[in-house]
N, C-alpha and C positions, 0 to 999 in steps of 0.2 A: 798736568797743569804747568808746572815750571821745572826746569832742570836745576840740578844742584849747582848753582853758580854763586859764589860770594859776591856781594856788592861792597865795593870799597868806598870809604868816605870821599866825598867830592872835594872838600877843602878842609882846612883846619890849621890852626896855629901849630908851630913846632912843638910846643909844650902841652898840647891838648891830649887828654887821655881818651883813647878810642875805646868805645864799648863794643865788644864783639858778641853778636847774637846769632843763634841758629833756631829757626822756626821749622817744626815738623808739621806737615799738613797731609790731608788725604784728598788729593786732587781738587775737585770743585765742590766738595761738601759745604753746606751752608756755614757751619762753624769755622771751617778752614778759610773760606772766603772772607768772613768777618775778621778772623785773626790776622790775615794778611793786611787788610785795610786798616785795622786798628794799629798794627805794628808800624806800618808806613806813617800813619798820623802821629803816633807817639815819637818816633824817631825824628820826624820833621819838626815837631814842636819843641821837644825837650832835648834832643841831641843833634842839633843842626851841624853837619860837618864833622861830627865826632862819633860816628858809629860805622860798623861794618856788619852786614847781616847776610845770612845764607838761608834760602828757603828750600827745604827738602821735601819732596813728595814721597811719602812712604810707600805708595803704591808703585812708583817707578823704581825706588831704591829700598826695597824691604830689608835687605841684608844690612844696609847701613843703619837703618832705624833699629834693628835688633842689636847690632853691635854697639850702638850708642845707648841701649837700654830704654828705648822709647816703646811704650805699650799703648799709649793713648794719644790721639790727635784731636785738636791741635795742641802742641806742646812747644813752649819757648824755653831755650836754654841760654843763659848768660854765661859765656865762657871766660870773659875777662873784662875788666880787672876783677881781682878777687874781692869778695867771696863769690863763688859760682852760685847760680840760682836756677831753679826750674819752675815754670809756671804752666799749668794745664788749663786750657779753656780758650775762649775766643778773644781774650784780652780786653773785654769791654769794661772791666773794673779798673779804670785808669789809675785811680789812687793806689790800689793794691799792686798793680803792675809797677808803678813808679817806685813804691817802697821796696818791692822785691828786687828791683834792679838797682836800688841804691841811688836813685835820681831824686835830687831835692826839687820840690815843686816851687 
């Protein structure tokens, strides 16, 4: 579905904290497709210009997923800022995702 390419923030103030996310998916599975759409929407609405995310298809990069300890897809990992967080599922529980990512609503 997608290659492992990080997406950099388009813009942002010099003092803006950038949230770094990594989403692990399984090609075009329905939950993975929903997770990608939900992540894009969450970032657009709640982190405009203040995020960087990478989407990794575990079927294309299985060794990377295993090395990162990913056993279930879709899985979202917040890498920075601290504290790190992991979320499993299609990210449809927006409130829960925002709390896990430390984003104030």
